[in-house]
C-alpha positions in Angstrom: 0.1 0.0 -0.1 3.0 2.6 1.1 4.3 1.7 -2.7 1.4 2.1 -4.4 1.0 6.0 -2.6 4.8 6.2 -3.3 4.6 5.6 -7.3 1.0 7.4 -7.7 2.6 10.7 -6.3 5.8 10.4 -8.4 3.7 9.4 -10.9 1.5 12.4 -10.8 4.1 15.0 -9.7 6.2 13.4 -13.1 3.2 13.8 -15.4 2.4 17.9 -14.4 6.1 18.2 -15.1 5.5 17.1 -18.7 3.5 19.0 -19.3 5.6 21.9 -18.2 9.5 20.6 -19.5 7.9 18.7 -22.3 8.7 14.9 -24.0 12.3 14.4 -22.4 10.3 14.3 -18.5 7.9 12.1 -20.3 10.8 9.7 -21.2 12.1 10.1 -17.7 8.7 9.5 -16.8 9.0 6.3 -18.3 12.5 5.1 -17.5 11.0 5.7 -13.5 8.0 4.2 -13.8 9.8 1.0 -14.8 12.3 1.1 -12.2 9.8 1.7 -9.3 7.9 -1.4 -10.8 11.3 -3.4 -10.5 11.3 -1.7 -6.6 7.8 -2.6 -6.0 8.8 -6.6 -7.3 11.4 -6.6 -4.9 9.8 -4.6 -2.1 6.2 -7.0 -2.3 8.3 -10.1 -2.0 9.9 -8.6 1.7 6.6 -8.0 2.5 5.6 -11.6 1.6 7.5 -12.4 4.0 7.3 -9.6 6.8 8.2 -10.6 10.7 8.7 -14.0 10.1 11.5 -13.3 8.1 13.2 -11.7 10.3 12.6 -14.3 13.0 14.0 -16.7 11.0 17.1 -15.2 10.8 16.9 -14.3 14.2 17.1 -18.3 15.0 19.8 -19.1 12.4 17.6 -19.8 9.0 20.2 -20.3 6.5 19.2 -19.8 2.8 21.6 -22.8 1.8 19.0 -25.2 3.8 16.2 -23.7 5.4 17.8 -25.2 8.8 16.9 -23.5 12.6 19.2 -24.1 15.5 16.2 -24.6 17.1 14.9 -27.3 14.6 17.9 -29.7 16.3 16.8 -28.6 20.1 15.2 -30.7 22.8 13.8 -29.4 26.0 13.2 -32.1 29.1 13.1 -32.1 32.7 11.0 -33.8 35.3 10.2 -32.9 38.6 9.4 -34.4 42.2 7.4 -33.4 45.4 7.8 -35.8 48.7 6.2 -36.6 51.7 7.4 -38.1 54.6 5.7 -39.4 57.5 7.0 -41.2 60.6 10.5 -40.9 61.8 11.6 -37.8 59.3 8.4 -36.0 58.6 9.1 -33.2 55.8 7.3 -32.1 52.4 9.8 -31.1 50.0 9.4 -30.4 46.5 13.0 -32.1 46.3 13.9 -31.6 42.5 13.2 -29.7 39.5 15.6 -30.6 36.4 15.7 -29.2 33.1 17.3 -30.6 29.9 18.6 -29.1 27.0 19.9 -31.0 24.4 21.3 -29.7 20.4 22.1 -32.1 17.9 24.8 -30.0 15.8 24.9 -32.1 12.9 24.5 -36.1 12.6 27.5 -37.1 14.3 28.4 -34.4 17.2 25.8 -33.5 19.6 25.1 -31.8 23.3 23.6 -33.0 26.4 23.6 -30.8 29.6 20.9 -31.2 33.0 20.7 -28.7 35.1 18.9 -29.0 39.0 17.2 -27.2 41.7 17.3 -28.9 44.7 14.8 -28.5 47.5 12.8 -25.4 46.0 15.6 -22.4 47.5 19.1 -22.6 46.9 21.3 -19.5 47.8 23.3 -18.5 51.6 21.1 -20.0 54.4 18.9 -22.1 52.0 18.0 -25.9 52.0 18.9 -26.0 48.2 21.7 -25.6 45.6 21.5 -25.3 41.9 23.2 -27.6 40.2 25.1 -28.7 36.6 24.5 -31.9 36.3 25.7 -32.7 32.7 27.3 -30.8 30.0 28.8 -32.7 27.7 29.5 -33.3 23.5 28.9 -36.4 22.1 30.6 -37.3 19.0 29.8 -40.7 16.8 33.2 -41.6 15.8 31.6 -44.7 14.2 28.3 -46.7 13.9 30.0 -48.4 17.0 32.0 -46.2 18.8 30.8 -43.2 20.6 33.1 -40.3 22.1 32.0 -38.2 25.4 33.7 -35.0 27.2 32.7 -32.8 29.8 30.7 -33.8 32.7 28.5 -36.9 32.7 27.5 -39.3 34.8 29.5 -42.3 35.6 28.4 -45.8 34.2 27.2 -47.3 37.6 24.5 -49.3 38.7 20.9 -49.0 37.4 20.0 -45.7 39.4 22.8 -42.8 38.4 22.2 -42.9 34.4 18.6 -42.9 34.7 16.8 -41.8 37.5 13.4 -40.0 36.5 11.0 -40.4 39.1 8.5 -42.5 36.8 11.1 -45.4 36.4 11.4 -46.4 39.7 9.6 -48.1 42.2 9.4 -46.1 45.7 9.3 -42.4 46.7 12.6 -42.0 47.6 15.6 -43.2 46.0 17.0 -46.6 47.7 19.6 -46.5 49.9 22.3 -49.0 48.6 22.1 -46.6 45.6 22.4 -43.3 47.1 25.3 -44.5 50.0 27.1 -47.2 48.2 26.8 -45.5 44.7 26.2 -41.7 46.0 23.9 -41.9 42.8 23.1 -38.9 41.3 27.2 -39.2 40.5 29.1 -37.3 38.0 32.7 -36.2 37.4 34.9 -34.1 34.5 36.8 -36.7 31.8 36.2 -37.9 28.8 34.4 -41.4 28.1 33.9 -43.7 25.1 31.1 -46.3 24.7 31.7 -49.1 22.7 28.4 -51.4 20.6 27.7 -54.5 19.4 25.0 -56.3 17.6 24.6 -59.2 19.9 23.8 -56.7 22.4 27.0 -55.7 24.0 27.9 -52.3 25.2 31.4 -51.6 26.8 31.9 -48.3 28.5 35.1 -46.4 29.5 35.7 -43.1 31.4 38.2 -41.5 33.0 37.3 -38.7 34.8 37.7 -36.2 38.0 37.3 -38.4 41.9 35.9 -38.5 44.9 38.1 -36.7 47.1 37.7 -35.1 50.4 36.2 -38.4 52.4 35.8 -37.3 56.3 34.3 -38.8 59.3 30.6 -38.3 59.5 29.4 -40.8 62.1 32.7 -41.7 64.5 35.4 -41.6 62.4 33.6 -43.4 59.6 34.0 -42.9 55.7 30.7 -41.8 54.3 31.5 -42.3 50.5 28.7 -40.0 49.5 30.5 -36.6 51.3 33.6 -37.1 48.6 31.6 -36.1 45.9 33.5 -32.7 44.6 30.6 -31.7 42.0 33.6 -30.4 39.5 33.4 -27.1 41.7 36.6 -25.0 41.3 38.0 -29.0 42.4 41.5 -27.9 43.8 44.3 -30.3 43.1 41.6 -33.0 42.0 42.2 -36.5 42.2 41.3 -39.2 38.8 39.5 -42.4 38.7 38.9 -44.7 36.3 35.4 -46.3 35.1 34.6 -49.7 33.7 31.4 -51.0 32.6 30.5 -53.7 30.1 26.3 -54.7 29.9 24.3 -57.4 28.3 21.0 -56.8 26.4 20.7 -59.3 24.1 18.0 -61.3 25.2 15.0 -59.5 25.2 13.4 -57.3 28.4 17.1 -58.5 30.1 19.9 -56.1 31.1 22.7 -58.0 32.9 25.7 -55.2 33.5 29.2 -55.0 36.3 30.5 -51.9 36.6 34.5 -51.1 38.3 35.7 -48.2 39.9 39.1 -47.7 41.1 40.3 -44.0 42.2 43.8 -43.7 43.3 43.1 -41.4 46.4 39.6 -40.2 47.7 41.0 -39.3 51.2 40.0 -36.1 53.0 39.3 -35.2 57.1 40.0 -38.8 58.4 43.4 -40.2 56.5 45.4 -38.0 54.1 45.5 -40.8 51.7 43.9 -44.2 50.6 43.4 -45.6 47.4 39.6 -46.9 46.5 38.1 -49.9 44.0 34.1 -50.0 44.1 32.7 -53.1 42.0 28.8 -53.7 41.6 26.8 -56.1 39.0 23.1 -55.5 38.5 20.5 -57.2 36.8 16.6 -55.7 35.6 14.4 -58.4 34.2 11.1 -57.8 32.9 8.0 -60.4 31.0 5.2 -58.9 30.6 3.3 -57.0 34.1 6.8 -59.4 36.1 9.6 -57.3 37.1 12.7 -58.3 39.2 15.9 -55.8 39.9 18.4 -56.8 41.6 22.1 -54.7 42.7 25.6 -55.4 45.2 28.1 -53.0 45.4 31.1 -53.3 47.4 33.8 -50.3 48.3 37.1 -51.6 49.1 39.3 -48.7 50.5 42.8 -49.6 51.4 43.8 -47.4 53.6 47.1 -47.8 54.8 47.7 -44.8 57.6 44.9 -44.4 59.5 42.1 -47.0 61.0 38.6 -46.1 60.2 36.4 -48.4 61.9 35.7 -51.2 59.4 35.0 -48.8 56.7 37.0 -50.0 54.3 34.8 -52.6 53.4 31.1 -50.8 52.8 29.2 -52.6 50.8 24.9 -53.2 50.1 22.5 -55.1 47.8 18.8 -55.1 47.0 16.7 -57.7 45.7 13.2 -55.7 43.9 10.1 -57.8 42.8 7.1 -56.6 41.2 4.2 -56.2 39.3 2.4 -53.9 37.0 -1.1 -53.6 35.6 -2.4 -52.0 32.7 -5.7 -50.9 32.9 -5.1 -49.2 29.8 -7.0 -45.8 29.6 -7.2 -45.8 33.0 -3.8 -45.9 33.1 -1.1 -48.5 35.2 -0.6 -49.5 38.7 2.6 -50.9 39.8 3.1 -53.4 43.5 6.5 -54.1 44.7 8.7 -55.0 47.4 12.2 -54.6 48.4 14.0 -55.4 50.4 17.8 -54.2 51.3 21.0 -54.7 53.2 23.6 -52.6 53.7 27.1 -52.6 55.6 29.3 -50.3 56.6 27.7 -47.6 56.2 28.7 -44.9 58.7 29.7 -47.3 61.2 26.4 -49.4 61.0 24.8 -52.2 59.6 20.7 -51.8 58.5 18.3 -54.1 57.4 15.5 -52.1 55.0 12.0 -53.8 54.2 9.8 -51.8 51.6 6.4 -52.1 50.1 4.1 -49.6 48.1 2.1 -49.0 45.0 3.4 -46.5 41.7 0.3 -45.5 39.9 0.8 -44.0 36.4 -2.1 -41.8 34.9 -0.6 -41.5 31.5 3.1 -42.1 30.6 5.2 -39.9 32.2 3.4 -39.1 35.1 3.2 -41.1 38.6 1.6 -41.0 41.8 3.8 -43.2 44.5 3.1 -44.2 48.3 5.5 -46.9 50.0 6.0 -47.9 53.5 9.7 -48.5 54.8 10.9 -50.3 57.9 14.7 -50.2 58.7 16.2 -51.7 61.5 20.2 -51.8 62.6 21.5 -54.7 63.0 22.0 -54.6 66.4 18.4 -54.2 67.2 19.1 -51.6 69.1 16.3 -49.0 66.9 13.5 -49.4 64.3 12.4 -47.0 62.5 8.6 -46.8 60.7 8.3 -44.4 57.7 5.3 -43.7 55.7 6.1 -41.8 51.7 4.2 -40.2 49.2 5.0 -38.8 46.4 3.9 -37.4 42.9 6.6 -37.1 40.1 6.9 -36.5 36.0 9.7 -36.3 33.5 9.1 -35.3 29.3 
C-alpha cells in the first residue's frame, strides 16, 4: 500500500512536469516507472515474508538449507514432590530439573542437565542449583561413541536413569544413595562401544571422589566425597569401566568397576579405593525383578577407619504392573535391602508400596519403609508419598 501511494505521487508529479518541460520528461517518467516497478516487485517479496523472515534469521535460518538451530534443539526435564511421615516428617519439592540438548549435526551433539534441589538455593537455604551434565558426544562410527565434559558415571541402575516415573519407591534406594552416591557425575572423557549381539562396553577417565570425612565417629561416608566438579583444586583421578548385556528381550545384565587412586580427606591423608558393582533387570509382561550388589574396598595404610574400609550393600526388588489401558497403570513392589559399614553401622530395610501412572511419564507413589539396625538397637517406620513427572 505504501509503495503504491509513492508510485502514484511520483507519477502525478512527473506528468505535471511533462506538461511544462516537454517530451524529455515523459521519457524520464517511463524510465522511472520501470525502475519503481522493479523496486515494487522486490519490496513485495519482502512484505510477503514480513516479520517471519526476521524471526527465521534470528533463529539461524540458513538460505542453503532453511534449518534453524531450534529445529535441532530439544527440551526435557523432570520433577518430584515428596511427603515423609514417621521418623522424618516433612514435605519437600525434592528436585526440579531441565534438560537442554542440541544436535550440531548427525555425529556431534550436546547433552546438558540443570537441577534445583529443595526449591530454594542460596546462603542459608536448604537447596542448591547444580549442573549435573554438560558434555559433547561424538559418533566415531556406528559402533563407537566418545564424550567429553561433565557426565554421569556408568555405574548401577539409577545413576544414569533416575527420573521418578522410572523406578519404584518415593525415595531412591539407600544402596544407590550411599554405596553408589547417586546422582554421581564427574568431569572427563569416555568412550562407548556397542555390538550387534547386545553387548556394550564403557570406559571413562574422570575426576574422582575426594575429601572423604568423618560423618559418624571416624567412619567414611562415600557420598561426602563428591566434589561435583566445582573449582575442584588439586583434583584426584579415577577410571570407570562397565560391560552391559541386553541381547535377550527384557533382560539387562551389567557389571562395573571404579578405581580411584586417592579419596582421602579429613580422616586420612591418602586412601585408594575400588568399587565393584553388578546388577540385573528382568521384565516379562507385567512382572519385573531387579537386583543389585555393590562393594567398596578402601585401602588405608595410615589410619584405622573402624571397619569402614569395607562398605557394601545390595537389594532385590520384585514387582508387578497392571495395565488398565485408558485408566493408566498400577504397579506394586517389595524390596529387601542390606547395608554394611556405612556410618559405622549395619542396617536392613524392608519396603513395599505402589506406583500409579495415570498417563505415561506422570506417577503417583506411596510406600512404607521399616529400617532395622542389625544390632537390634533401633527400628524406624516411615511412610512416604510422592508425585513425579518427566518429559
